[in-house]
C-alpha positions as a printed Julia matrix, in Angstrom:
380×3 Matrix{Float64}:
  4.46   -90.62   7.43
  2.7    -89.64  10.64
 -0.76   -88.13  11.05
  0.87   -85.69  13.5
  2.2    -83.84  10.44
 -1.31   -82.96   9.26
 -3.18   -82.93  12.57
 -2.84   -79.17  13.13
 -2.46   -78.08   9.51
 -6.1    -77.03   9.17
 -6.33   -75.76  12.75
 -3.68   -73.09  12.21
 -5.37   -69.92  10.99
 -2.11   -68.16  10.08
 -2.8    -65.31  12.5
  0.92   -64.87  13.16
  0.68   -64.42  16.94
  3.29   -67.17  17.27
  5.85   -65.0   15.5
  5.82   -62.5   18.37
  7.17   -65.18  20.73
  9.17   -67.46  18.44
 12.76   -67.71  19.63
 14.25   -68.14  16.17
 12.0    -65.72  14.28
 12.72   -62.92  16.76
 16.46   -63.37  16.18
 16.22   -64.01  12.43
 12.95   -62.44  11.17
 12.36   -64.6    8.1
  8.83   -65.87   7.47
 10.31   -69.22   6.48
 11.47   -69.64  10.08
  8.15   -68.8   11.75
  6.02   -71.43  13.51
  3.06   -70.93  11.18
  5.28   -71.61   8.16
  6.64   -74.75   9.81
  3.08   -76.01  10.31
  2.25   -75.23   6.66
  5.37   -77.03   5.41
  4.6    -80.1    7.52
  1.07   -80.28   6.13
  2.2    -79.78   2.55
  4.76   -82.57   2.9
  2.07   -84.88   4.25
 -0.28   -84.0    1.38
  2.52   -84.48  -1.18
  2.13   -80.89  -2.33
  5.9    -80.4   -2.16
  9.16   -82.27  -1.74
 11.89   -82.0    0.85
 14.0    -78.97   0.01
 17.0    -77.32   1.67
 14.75   -74.53   2.94
 12.23   -77.03   4.29
 14.9    -78.82   6.27
 16.2    -75.53   7.62
 12.72   -74.5    8.76
 12.02   -77.8   10.5
 15.42   -78.37  12.12
 16.13   -74.81  13.29
 13.14   -75.0   15.63
 14.55   -75.04  19.17
 11.42   -76.78  20.53
 11.06   -74.12  23.23
  7.23   -74.17  22.88
  6.82   -70.42  23.35
  4.58   -70.51  20.28
  2.44   -73.25  21.8
  1.96   -71.13  24.92
  0.4    -68.33  22.92
 -1.4    -70.05  20.01
 -5.12   -69.17  20.24
 -6.02   -72.21  18.11
 -4.23   -74.76  20.28
 -1.77   -75.89  17.6
  0.83   -78.32  18.98
  3.92   -77.16  17.13
  6.3    -79.46  19.03
  4.54   -82.69  18.06
  4.23   -81.49  14.47
  7.94   -80.63  14.24
  9.04   -83.95  15.75
  6.82   -85.96  13.4
  8.1    -84.01  10.4
 11.7    -84.46  11.45
 11.15   -88.19  11.73
  9.67   -88.28   8.22
 12.59   -86.31   6.75
 15.1    -88.61   8.43
 13.24   -91.72   7.24
 13.56   -90.36   3.69
 17.33   -90.1    4.19
 17.16   -86.3    3.91
 18.18   -85.27   7.43
 20.64   -82.4    7.89
 24.34   -83.17   7.81
 25.45   -84.54  11.14
 22.14   -86.03  12.27
 22.91   -89.55  11.07
 26.36   -89.32  12.65
 24.82   -88.2   15.93
 22.32   -91.05  16.02
 24.95   -93.61  15.04
 27.23   -92.27  17.78
 24.6    -92.89  20.43
 24.07   -96.48  19.33
 27.71   -97.36  18.66
 29.49   -95.35  21.35
 26.66   -94.95  23.88
 27.25   -91.18  23.88
 26.64   -88.24  21.56
 30.33   -87.64  20.79
 31.38   -91.15  19.64
 34.06   -91.12  22.31
 35.09   -94.26  24.14
 32.48   -94.6   26.85
 35.24   -95.54  29.29
 36.14   -91.85  29.22
 32.74   -90.97  30.7
 34.3    -90.39  34.12
 36.98   -87.96  32.86
 34.99   -85.02  34.25
 36.0    -86.12  37.76
 39.76   -85.87  37.22
 40.09   -83.15  39.88
 38.03   -85.04  42.48
 38.83   -88.6   41.51
 39.27   -89.71  45.13
 35.73   -88.53  45.94
 34.02   -90.04  42.89
 35.65   -93.41  42.26
 34.39   -94.97  45.53
 30.84   -94.0   44.49
 30.85   -95.75  41.11
 28.35   -98.61  40.97
 27.83   -98.71  44.73
 24.53   -99.35  46.47
 22.68   -96.1   47.21
 19.15   -94.74  47.11
 20.28   -91.71  45.09
 21.68   -92.19  41.59
 23.53   -89.36  39.83
 22.95   -89.44  36.07
 25.7    -87.21  34.69
 24.73   -87.02  31.0
 26.85   -86.86  27.84
 27.64   -83.17  27.62
 28.98   -82.86  31.15
 30.81   -86.18  30.96
 32.78   -85.4   27.82
 32.88   -81.63  27.27
 35.72   -80.09  29.27
 34.08   -76.67  29.58
 31.2    -78.33  31.44
 33.16   -80.59  33.81
 32.69   -78.02  36.58
 28.94   -78.74  36.74
 28.95   -82.35  37.99
 32.17   -81.68  39.91
 30.44   -78.88  41.82
 27.4    -81.03  42.56
 29.6    -83.78  44.01
 31.31   -81.22  46.28
 27.9    -79.91  47.36
 26.75   -83.43  48.17
 29.9    -84.03  50.17
 29.38   -80.83  52.15
 25.78   -81.8   52.96
 26.55   -85.46  53.68
 24.46   -86.75  50.79
 25.26   -90.31  49.72
 24.92   -91.22  46.03
 26.06   -93.62  43.36
 26.76   -93.23  39.63
 27.15   -95.68  36.78
 30.5    -94.51  35.39
 31.19   -96.06  31.99
 28.0    -98.11  32.29
 25.93   -94.95  31.95
 24.58   -94.66  28.42
 23.22   -91.56  26.68
 19.7    -90.83  27.96
 18.46   -90.9   24.35
 17.21   -87.3   24.28
 18.37   -86.6   20.68
 16.15   -89.45  19.47
 13.18   -88.04  21.36
 13.8    -84.57  19.9
 13.63   -86.15  16.45
 10.47   -88.08  17.2
 12.33   -91.35  16.63
 11.35   -94.37  18.73
 12.56   -97.84  17.82
 14.13  -100.95  19.32
 17.53   -99.24  19.51
 16.1    -96.46  21.65
 14.28   -98.97  23.8
 17.58  -100.78  24.38
 19.11   -97.56  25.72
 16.17   -96.86  28.02
 16.05  -100.44  29.31
 19.8   -100.5   29.99
 19.81   -97.29  32.04
 16.73   -98.34  34.02
 18.1   -101.8   34.81
 21.51  -100.45  35.84
 19.97   -97.97  38.26
 17.78  -100.72  39.71
 20.84  -102.96  40.12
 22.4   -100.56  42.61
 19.31   -99.98  44.7
 18.49   -96.53  43.35
 15.07   -95.09  44.15
 15.79   -91.46  43.24
 17.65   -90.19  40.19
 19.2    -86.72  40.05
 20.55   -84.99  36.97
 21.97   -81.53  36.38
 20.92   -81.6   32.71
 17.28   -80.62  32.07
 17.33   -82.62  28.84
 18.28   -85.79  30.71
 15.74   -84.88  33.39
 12.92   -84.61  30.85
 13.99   -87.84  29.14
 13.79   -89.77  32.41
 10.67   -87.99  33.63
  8.59   -88.33  30.46
 10.06   -90.65  27.84
 11.28   -93.34  30.25
  7.93   -93.17  32.01
  6.18   -93.84  28.69
  8.38   -96.89  28.2
  7.81   -98.12  31.76
  4.68   -96.64  33.41
  5.79   -98.31  36.66
  9.2    -96.61  36.58
 10.41   -97.11  40.19
 12.32   -93.84  40.55
 11.63   -90.3   41.66
 13.28   -88.05  39.07
 14.83   -84.88  40.45
 16.75   -81.97  39.05
 19.79   -81.02  41.09
 18.38   -77.58  41.93
 15.46   -79.24  43.71
 17.82   -81.15  45.99
 20.08   -78.14  46.63
 17.1    -75.91  47.45
 15.85   -78.48  49.97
 19.3    -78.84  51.54
 19.48   -75.07  52.02
 16.01   -74.93  53.53
 16.84   -77.81  55.89
 20.03   -76.09  57.04
 22.28   -78.86  55.7
 23.95   -76.31  53.44
 24.81   -72.76  54.48
 25.91   -69.86  52.32
 28.87   -68.21  54.01
 29.9    -65.55  51.5
 28.3    -62.56  49.82
 27.85   -62.28  46.08
 27.21   -58.65  45.24
 26.11   -58.99  41.65
 23.03   -58.21  39.58
 21.84   -61.56  38.26
 19.33   -62.81  35.7
 18.4    -66.48  35.88
 18.09   -68.24  32.54
 15.1    -70.59  32.82
 16.0    -73.7   30.78
 13.08   -74.66  28.54
 13.19   -78.34  29.51
 13.34   -77.52  33.21
 10.87   -74.63  33.3
  8.32   -74.47  30.52
  8.36   -78.23  29.87
  8.67   -79.48  33.45
  7.32   -76.7   35.65
 10.41   -76.29  37.85
 10.74   -72.55  38.43
 10.98   -72.07  42.19
 13.94   -74.28  43.13
 16.64   -72.29  41.25
 15.19   -69.01  42.55
 15.11   -70.34  46.12
 18.83   -71.04  45.77
 19.65   -67.62  44.34
 17.55   -65.76  46.9
 19.48   -67.48  49.68
 22.73   -65.79  48.6
 23.56   -62.59  50.55
 24.15   -59.57  48.37
 22.79   -61.11  45.18
 20.23   -58.96  43.37
 17.92   -61.12  41.28
 16.54   -59.13  38.37
 13.0    -60.06  37.43
 12.18   -59.65  33.75
  8.75   -58.88  32.24
  9.13   -62.23  30.48
 10.21   -65.11  32.7
  9.19   -68.56  33.89
  6.58   -69.85  31.38
  7.35   -66.92  29.06
 11.13   -66.97  29.61
 13.5    -66.43  26.72
 15.1    -69.54  25.22
 18.9    -69.57  24.92
 18.69   -70.98  21.38
 20.82   -74.04  22.1
 18.1    -76.65  22.44
 16.01   -78.85  20.18
 19.14   -79.95  18.25
 19.26   -76.52  16.6
 22.87   -76.05  17.72
 23.77   -79.5   16.39
 22.26   -78.88  12.95
 22.31   -75.09  12.41
 24.87   -73.67  14.89
 24.82   -70.22  13.3
 21.11   -69.93  14.11
 21.69   -71.0   17.72
 24.45   -68.4   18.04
 22.25   -65.62  16.62
 19.62   -66.37  19.27
 22.22   -66.49  22.06
 23.66   -63.12  21.08
 20.22   -61.52  21.01
 19.3    -62.93  24.43
 22.65   -62.01  26.0
 22.34   -58.42  24.77
 18.78   -58.21  26.07
 19.93   -59.39  29.52
 22.77   -56.88  29.52
 20.36   -54.09  28.55
 18.17   -55.09  31.52
 21.02   -54.55  33.94
 22.46   -58.03  34.35
 26.1    -58.42  35.33
 25.78   -62.19  35.52
 23.61   -64.75  33.74
 23.12   -67.81  35.93
 22.13   -71.09  34.29
 21.06   -74.52  35.5
 21.56   -76.29  32.19
 24.7    -77.32  30.27
 23.14   -76.44  26.9
 22.18   -72.95  28.12
 25.65   -72.44  29.59
 27.37   -73.62  26.41
 25.3    -71.53  23.99
 25.15   -68.35  26.08
 28.9    -68.58  26.71
 29.29   -68.16  22.96
 26.57   -65.5   22.91
 28.27   -63.15  25.38
 31.47   -62.97  23.35
 32.04   -59.36  22.41
 29.6    -58.04  25.04
 31.46   -56.27  27.82
 30.39   -56.3   31.45
 28.49   -59.57  31.56
 29.48   -63.12  32.42
 27.8    -66.5   32.63
 27.96   -68.77  35.68
 26.56   -72.22  36.36
 24.37   -72.34  39.48
 26.19   -75.36  40.94
 29.61   -73.72  40.54
 28.27   -70.5   42.06
 26.91   -72.25  45.15
 29.95   -74.44  45.84
 32.18   -71.36  45.89
 29.95   -69.58  48.42
 29.35   -72.36  50.95
 30.62   -72.11  54.51
Protein backbone atom coordinates (compact mmCIF):
# COMPACT_ATOMS: atom_id res chain seq x y z
CA UNK A 1 0.00 0.00 0.00
CA UNK A 2 1.45 3.34 -1.07
CA UNK A 3 1.58 6.57 0.91
CA UNK A 4 0.40 8.28 -2.30
CA UNK A 5 -3.08 6.97 -1.48
CA UNK A 6 -3.27 9.04 1.71
CA UNK A 7 -0.97 11.94 0.80
CA UNK A 8 -3.76 14.24 -0.40
CA UNK A 9 -6.64 12.77 1.61
CA UNK A 10 -6.48 15.46 4.29
CA UNK A 11 -5.54 18.21 1.83
CA UNK A 12 -8.78 17.87 -0.13
CA UNK A 13 -11.39 20.15 1.42
CA UNK A 14 -14.30 18.71 -0.58
CA UNK A 15 -15.07 22.08 -2.17
CA UNK A 16 -16.26 20.39 -5.37
CA UNK A 17 -14.57 22.76 -7.82
CA UNK A 18 -13.05 19.69 -9.49
CA UNK A 19 -16.51 18.48 -10.47
CA UNK A 20 -16.98 21.46 -12.78
CA UNK A 21 -14.06 20.27 -14.94
CA UNK A 22 -14.08 16.50 -14.46
CA UNK A 23 -14.42 14.76 -17.81
CA UNK A 24 -16.35 11.79 -16.48
CA UNK A 25 -18.54 13.63 -13.96
CA UNK A 26 -19.69 16.13 -16.59
CA UNK A 27 -20.83 13.25 -18.82
CA UNK A 28 -22.20 11.07 -16.01
CA UNK A 29 -23.06 13.36 -13.05
CA UNK A 30 -22.77 10.85 -10.21
CA UNK A 31 -20.96 11.96 -7.05
CA UNK A 32 -19.30 8.55 -6.91
CA UNK A 33 -17.46 9.45 -10.12
CA UNK A 34 -16.19 12.86 -9.00
CA UNK A 35 -12.51 13.54 -8.25
CA UNK A 36 -13.18 14.45 -4.62
CA UNK A 37 -14.92 11.11 -4.06
CA UNK A 38 -12.02 9.28 -5.67
CA UNK A 39 -9.62 10.99 -3.24
CA UNK A 40 -11.88 10.06 -0.30
CA UNK A 41 -12.10 6.42 -1.42
CA UNK A 42 -8.33 6.18 -1.81
CA UNK A 43 -7.78 7.53 1.70
CA UNK A 44 -10.41 5.27 3.23
CA UNK A 45 -8.84 2.22 1.59
CA UNK A 46 -5.44 3.22 2.97
CA UNK A 47 -6.89 3.70 6.47
CA UNK A 48 -8.74 0.36 6.26
CA UNK A 49 -12.05 2.12 6.76
CA UNK A 50 -13.55 0.17 3.86
CA UNK A 51 -12.90 -2.73 1.52
CA UNK A 52 -12.63 -2.90 -2.24
CA UNK A 53 -16.14 -2.86 -3.67
CA UNK A 54 -17.54 -2.87 -7.20
CA UNK A 55 -18.36 0.83 -6.88
CA UNK A 56 -14.88 1.61 -5.59
CA UNK A 57 -13.28 -0.07 -8.57
CA UNK A 58 -15.60 1.78 -10.93
CA UNK A 59 -14.70 5.12 -9.37
CA UNK A 60 -10.96 4.50 -9.53
CA UNK A 61 -10.74 2.91 -12.97
CA UNK A 62 -13.18 5.19 -14.83
CA UNK A 63 -10.85 8.13 -14.24
CA UNK A 64 -9.43 9.08 -17.64
CA UNK A 65 -6.34 10.69 -16.04
CA UNK A 66 -6.93 13.88 -18.03
CA UNK A 67 -5.85 16.04 -15.03
CA UNK A 68 -8.44 18.75 -15.64
CA UNK A 69 -9.25 18.49 -11.93
CA UNK A 70 -5.61 18.97 -11.00
CA UNK A 71 -5.50 22.14 -13.10
CA UNK A 72 -8.26 23.72 -11.05
CA UNK A 73 -7.85 22.31 -7.52
CA UNK A 74 -7.24 25.24 -5.14
CA UNK A 75 -5.66 22.90 -2.58
CA UNK A 76 -3.08 21.41 -4.94
CA UNK A 77 -4.37 17.83 -4.72
CA UNK A 78 -2.55 15.51 -7.14
CA UNK A 79 -5.42 13.32 -8.29
CA UNK A 80 -3.37 11.48 -10.93
CA UNK A 81 -0.76 10.16 -8.50
CA UNK A 82 -3.48 9.19 -6.04
CA UNK A 83 -5.46 7.29 -8.68
CA UNK A 84 -2.40 5.44 -9.98
CA UNK A 85 -1.33 4.40 -6.48
CA UNK A 86 -4.85 3.20 -5.67
CA UNK A 87 -5.09 1.26 -8.90
CA UNK A 88 -1.82 -0.46 -8.11
CA UNK A 89 -3.10 -1.42 -4.65
CA UNK A 90 -6.37 -2.82 -6.06
CA UNK A 91 -4.47 -4.86 -8.65
CA UNK A 92 -2.04 -6.17 -6.02
CA UNK A 93 -5.07 -7.41 -4.06
CA UNK A 94 -6.21 -9.32 -7.15
CA UNK A 95 -9.31 -7.12 -7.42
CA UNK A 96 -8.61 -5.31 -10.70
CA UNK A 97 -11.43 -4.88 -13.24
CA UNK A 98 -12.05 -7.67 -15.72
CA UNK A 99 -9.58 -7.43 -18.57
CA UNK A 100 -6.75 -5.69 -16.71
CA UNK A 101 -4.84 -8.87 -15.90
CA UNK A 102 -5.29 -10.04 -19.49
CA UNK A 103 -3.98 -6.72 -20.78
CA UNK A 104 -0.89 -6.82 -18.60
CA UNK A 105 -0.21 -10.47 -19.43
CA UNK A 106 -0.57 -9.66 -23.13
CA UNK A 107 2.14 -7.02 -22.94
CA UNK A 108 4.58 -9.39 -21.24
CA UNK A 109 3.76 -12.51 -23.28
CA UNK A 110 3.01 -11.02 -26.69
CA UNK A 111 4.91 -7.72 -26.43
CA UNK A 112 1.75 -5.86 -27.45
CA UNK A 113 -1.60 -4.95 -25.90
CA UNK A 114 -3.65 -7.27 -28.12
CA UNK A 115 -1.81 -10.59 -27.55
CA UNK A 116 -1.29 -10.84 -31.29
CA UNK A 117 1.82 -12.39 -32.78
CA UNK A 118 4.34 -9.56 -32.68
CA UNK A 119 5.47 -10.56 -36.17
CA UNK A 120 2.22 -8.97 -37.35
CA UNK A 121 3.39 -5.59 -36.04
CA UNK A 122 4.21 -4.43 -39.57
CA UNK A 123 0.77 -5.30 -41.03
CA UNK A 124 -0.19 -1.61 -40.99
CA UNK A 125 2.20 -1.06 -43.93
CA UNK A 126 0.51 -3.52 -46.30
CA UNK A 127 -0.36 -0.73 -48.77
CA UNK A 128 3.15 0.77 -48.75
CA UNK A 129 5.21 -2.33 -48.11
CA UNK A 130 7.83 -1.38 -50.71
CA UNK A 131 8.45 1.92 -48.90
CA UNK A 132 8.60 0.51 -45.36
CA UNK A 133 10.42 -2.82 -45.58
CA UNK A 134 13.77 -1.27 -46.65
CA UNK A 135 13.58 0.96 -43.54
CA UNK A 136 13.20 -1.83 -40.98
CA UNK A 137 16.19 -2.06 -38.65
CA UNK A 138 18.40 0.15 -40.80
CA UNK A 139 20.87 2.72 -39.50
CA UNK A 140 19.27 6.16 -39.18
CA UNK A 141 19.27 9.10 -36.80
CA UNK A 142 15.45 9.14 -36.71
CA UNK A 143 13.56 6.17 -35.27
CA UNK A 144 9.81 5.79 -35.85
CA UNK A 145 8.10 4.15 -32.88
CA UNK A 146 4.74 3.06 -34.27
CA UNK A 147 2.97 1.85 -31.10
CA UNK A 148 0.53 -1.01 -30.52
CA UNK A 149 -2.76 0.58 -31.51
CA UNK A 150 -1.60 1.77 -34.91
CA UNK A 151 0.35 -1.42 -35.58
CA UNK A 152 -2.54 -3.81 -34.99
CA UNK A 153 -5.84 -1.93 -35.28
CA UNK A 154 -6.92 -1.74 -38.92
CA UNK A 155 -8.94 1.46 -38.49
CA UNK A 156 -5.74 3.22 -37.41
CA UNK A 157 -3.34 1.91 -40.08
CA UNK A 158 -3.78 5.16 -42.01
CA UNK A 159 -1.93 7.13 -39.31
CA UNK A 160 1.58 5.64 -39.60
CA UNK A 161 1.03 5.04 -43.32
CA UNK A 162 0.35 8.76 -43.81
CA UNK A 163 3.41 9.75 -41.78
CA UNK A 164 5.65 7.52 -43.92
CA UNK A 165 4.26 9.15 -47.08
CA UNK A 166 4.87 12.59 -45.57
CA UNK A 167 8.45 11.64 -44.74
CA UNK A 168 8.96 10.37 -48.27
CA UNK A 169 7.63 13.62 -49.73
CA UNK A 170 9.97 15.69 -47.54
CA UNK A 171 12.99 13.43 -48.01
CA UNK A 172 13.17 12.45 -44.35
CA UNK A 173 15.17 9.29 -43.64
CA UNK A 174 14.08 7.05 -40.76
CA UNK A 175 14.22 3.54 -39.40
CA UNK A 176 11.74 1.41 -37.43
CA UNK A 177 12.06 -1.76 -35.40
CA UNK A 178 9.35 -3.86 -37.05
CA UNK A 179 8.58 -6.96 -35.01
CA UNK A 180 11.38 -6.05 -32.60
CA UNK A 181 9.36 -3.08 -31.37
CA UNK A 182 7.72 -3.91 -28.05
CA UNK A 183 4.80 -2.14 -26.38
CA UNK A 184 6.00 1.12 -24.83
CA UNK A 185 4.58 -0.02 -21.49
CA UNK A 186 2.09 2.83 -21.10
CA UNK A 187 -0.71 0.67 -19.61
CA UNK A 188 1.62 -0.28 -16.75
CA UNK A 189 2.44 3.38 -16.11
CA UNK A 190 -1.27 4.29 -16.11
CA UNK A 191 -1.77 1.67 -13.40
CA UNK A 192 1.16 2.86 -11.34
CA UNK A 193 2.86 -0.52 -11.78
CA UNK A 194 6.66 -0.61 -12.02
CA UNK A 195 8.55 -3.87 -11.73
CA UNK A 196 11.28 -5.90 -13.39
CA UNK A 197 8.94 -6.89 -16.23
CA UNK A 198 8.32 -3.26 -17.09
CA UNK A 199 12.01 -2.50 -16.85
CA UNK A 200 12.69 -5.30 -19.32
CA UNK A 201 10.35 -3.65 -21.84
CA UNK A 202 11.94 -0.23 -21.39
CA UNK A 203 15.47 -1.60 -21.62
CA UNK A 204 14.68 -3.60 -24.77
CA UNK A 205 13.22 -0.64 -26.66
CA UNK A 206 16.06 1.67 -25.63
CA UNK A 207 18.77 -0.81 -26.60
CA UNK A 208 17.16 -1.58 -29.96
CA UNK A 209 16.94 2.09 -30.88
CA UNK A 210 20.58 2.57 -29.86
CA UNK A 211 21.59 -0.43 -31.99
CA UNK A 212 20.49 1.31 -35.16
CA UNK A 213 22.10 4.65 -34.45
CA UNK A 214 18.93 6.48 -33.49
CA UNK A 215 19.30 9.87 -31.80
CA UNK A 216 15.73 11.09 -32.27
CA UNK A 217 12.54 9.12 -31.74
CA UNK A 218 9.22 10.13 -33.30
CA UNK A 219 5.82 8.73 -32.46
CA UNK A 220 2.32 9.60 -33.62
CA UNK A 221 0.80 8.29 -30.37
CA UNK A 222 0.85 10.79 -27.47
CA UNK A 223 0.72 7.90 -25.00
CA UNK A 224 3.91 6.41 -26.46
CA UNK A 225 5.40 9.90 -26.59
CA UNK A 226 4.76 10.48 -22.89
CA UNK A 227 6.08 7.03 -21.99
CA UNK A 228 9.37 7.71 -23.76
CA UNK A 229 9.60 11.32 -22.62
CA UNK A 230 8.88 10.76 -18.93
CA UNK A 231 8.88 7.12 -17.85
CA UNK A 232 11.88 6.03 -19.93
CA UNK A 233 13.73 9.11 -18.74
CA UNK A 234 13.08 8.07 -15.13
CA UNK A 235 14.54 4.65 -15.91
CA UNK A 236 17.55 6.13 -17.72
CA UNK A 237 18.24 9.79 -16.81
CA UNK A 238 20.91 9.80 -19.55
CA UNK A 239 18.43 8.67 -22.22
CA UNK A 240 20.32 9.49 -25.45
CA UNK A 241 17.31 10.44 -27.58
CA UNK A 242 15.32 13.53 -28.39
CA UNK A 243 11.65 12.50 -28.17
CA UNK A 244 9.37 14.13 -30.72
CA UNK A 245 5.72 13.94 -31.60
CA UNK A 246 5.06 13.69 -35.33
CA UNK A 247 3.23 17.03 -35.41
CA UNK A 248 6.41 18.77 -34.26
CA UNK A 249 8.35 17.37 -37.21
CA UNK A 250 5.59 18.08 -39.73
CA UNK A 251 5.20 21.67 -38.49
CA UNK A 252 8.95 22.23 -38.90
CA UNK A 253 8.95 20.70 -42.39
CA UNK A 254 6.16 23.07 -43.43
CA UNK A 255 7.95 26.08 -41.98
CA UNK A 256 11.19 25.08 -43.72
CA UNK A 257 9.42 24.73 -47.06
CA UNK A 258 10.18 21.01 -47.34
CA UNK A 259 6.45 20.32 -47.41
CA UNK A 260 3.91 22.42 -49.28
CA UNK A 261 0.14 22.34 -49.07
CA UNK A 262 -1.23 22.36 -52.60
CA UNK A 263 -4.97 22.00 -52.06
CA UNK A 264 -7.70 23.88 -50.23
CA UNK A 265 -9.73 22.38 -47.43
CA UNK A 266 -12.84 24.49 -46.96
CA UNK A 267 -14.09 23.10 -43.68
CA UNK A 268 -14.80 24.39 -40.19
CA UNK A 269 -12.46 22.46 -37.92
CA UNK A 270 -12.00 21.94 -34.19
CA UNK A 271 -8.71 20.44 -33.07
CA UNK A 272 -8.96 17.85 -30.31
CA UNK A 273 -6.01 18.45 -27.98
CA UNK A 274 -4.89 15.00 -26.76
CA UNK A 275 -4.37 15.07 -22.99
CA UNK A 276 -0.99 13.33 -23.15
CA UNK A 277 0.24 15.65 -25.89
CA UNK A 278 -1.20 18.92 -24.64
CA UNK A 279 -1.97 19.16 -20.94
CA UNK A 280 0.65 16.57 -19.94
CA UNK A 281 3.41 17.49 -22.39
CA UNK A 282 2.79 21.12 -23.34
CA UNK A 283 2.63 20.59 -27.12
CA UNK A 284 -0.13 22.90 -28.34
CA UNK A 285 1.37 24.98 -31.13
CA UNK A 286 2.66 22.34 -33.55
CA UNK A 287 -0.75 20.88 -34.53
CA UNK A 288 -2.21 24.38 -34.88
CA UNK A 289 0.73 25.50 -37.03
CA UNK A 290 -0.08 22.61 -39.36
CA UNK A 291 -3.80 23.38 -39.52
CA UNK A 292 -3.26 27.11 -40.03
CA UNK A 293 -1.07 26.34 -43.03
CA UNK A 294 -4.00 24.77 -44.90
CA UNK A 295 -5.78 27.16 -47.32
CA UNK A 296 -9.51 27.45 -46.74
CA UNK A 297 -9.51 25.73 -43.36
CA UNK A 298 -11.34 27.64 -40.63
CA UNK A 299 -9.98 26.70 -37.22
CA UNK A 300 -12.64 27.22 -34.56
CA UNK A 301 -11.26 28.37 -31.23
CA UNK A 302 -13.24 27.21 -28.22
CA UNK A 303 -13.55 29.00 -24.85
CA UNK A 304 -11.93 25.87 -23.40
CA UNK A 305 -8.84 24.65 -25.23
CA UNK A 306 -5.16 23.86 -24.78
CA UNK A 307 -4.62 23.40 -20.99
CA UNK A 308 -8.39 23.46 -20.44
CA UNK A 309 -9.27 21.38 -23.51
CA UNK A 310 -11.96 18.74 -23.35
CA UNK A 311 -10.79 15.13 -23.00
CA UNK A 312 -12.14 12.61 -25.52
CA UNK A 313 -12.81 10.07 -22.76
CA UNK A 314 -10.70 7.32 -24.29
CA UNK A 315 -7.58 7.63 -22.16
CA UNK A 316 -6.35 6.44 -18.78
CA UNK A 317 -7.49 2.87 -19.56
CA UNK A 318 -11.10 3.96 -19.06
CA UNK A 319 -12.04 2.59 -22.49
CA UNK A 320 -10.29 -0.70 -21.70
CA UNK A 321 -12.10 -1.18 -18.37
CA UNK A 322 -15.39 0.75 -18.65
CA UNK A 323 -16.04 1.30 -22.38
CA UNK A 324 -19.58 2.54 -21.82
CA UNK A 325 -18.20 5.42 -19.74
CA UNK A 326 -15.66 6.31 -22.43
CA UNK A 327 -18.43 6.31 -25.04
CA UNK A 328 -20.67 8.56 -22.93
CA UNK A 329 -17.85 11.13 -22.72
CA UNK A 330 -17.13 10.90 -26.45
CA UNK A 331 -20.77 11.49 -27.35
CA UNK A 332 -20.98 14.53 -25.08
CA UNK A 333 -17.78 16.04 -26.52
CA UNK A 334 -18.76 15.33 -30.13
CA UNK A 335 -22.14 17.01 -29.64
CA UNK A 336 -20.49 19.99 -28.00
CA UNK A 337 -18.13 20.38 -30.96
CA UNK A 338 -21.02 20.11 -33.41
CA UNK A 339 -22.96 22.75 -31.45
CA UNK A 340 -19.92 25.04 -31.73
CA UNK A 341 -20.00 24.86 -35.50
CA UNK A 342 -17.50 22.13 -36.27
CA UNK A 343 -17.84 20.16 -39.49
CA UNK A 344 -14.65 18.22 -38.80
CA UNK A 345 -12.86 17.13 -35.64
CA UNK A 346 -9.14 16.76 -36.28
CA UNK A 347 -7.09 14.58 -33.95
CA UNK A 348 -3.39 13.85 -33.46
CA UNK A 349 -3.89 10.77 -31.31
CA UNK A 350 -5.07 7.22 -32.10
CA UNK A 351 -7.03 6.95 -28.84
CA UNK A 352 -8.85 10.25 -29.52
CA UNK A 353 -9.60 9.17 -33.09
CA UNK A 354 -10.87 5.76 -31.99
CA UNK A 355 -13.12 7.02 -29.19
CA UNK A 356 -14.50 10.08 -30.99
CA UNK A 357 -15.18 7.96 -34.08
CA UNK A 358 -17.60 6.01 -31.89
CA UNK A 359 -18.86 9.23 -30.32
CA UNK A 360 -19.97 10.86 -33.58
CA UNK A 361 -22.20 7.94 -34.54
CA UNK A 362 -25.73 9.23 -34.87
CA UNK A 363 -24.62 12.88 -35.10
CA UNK A 364 -25.16 14.23 -38.60
CA UNK A 365 -22.90 16.75 -40.29
CA UNK A 366 -19.66 16.05 -38.48
CA UNK A 367 -16.71 13.78 -39.21
CA UNK A 368 -13.39 12.93 -37.62
CA UNK A 369 -10.06 13.08 -39.44
CA UNK A 370 -6.52 12.26 -38.36
CA UNK A 371 -4.11 15.15 -38.88
CA UNK A 372 -1.53 13.00 -40.71
CA UNK A 373 -4.13 11.66 -43.15
CA UNK A 374 -5.46 15.17 -43.72
CA UNK A 375 -2.03 16.59 -44.56
CA UNK A 376 -0.90 13.78 -46.87
CA UNK A 377 -4.03 14.24 -48.99
CA UNK A 378 -3.40 17.98 -49.38
CA UNK A 379 0.31 18.03 -50.22
CA UNK A 380 1.56 19.23 -53.58
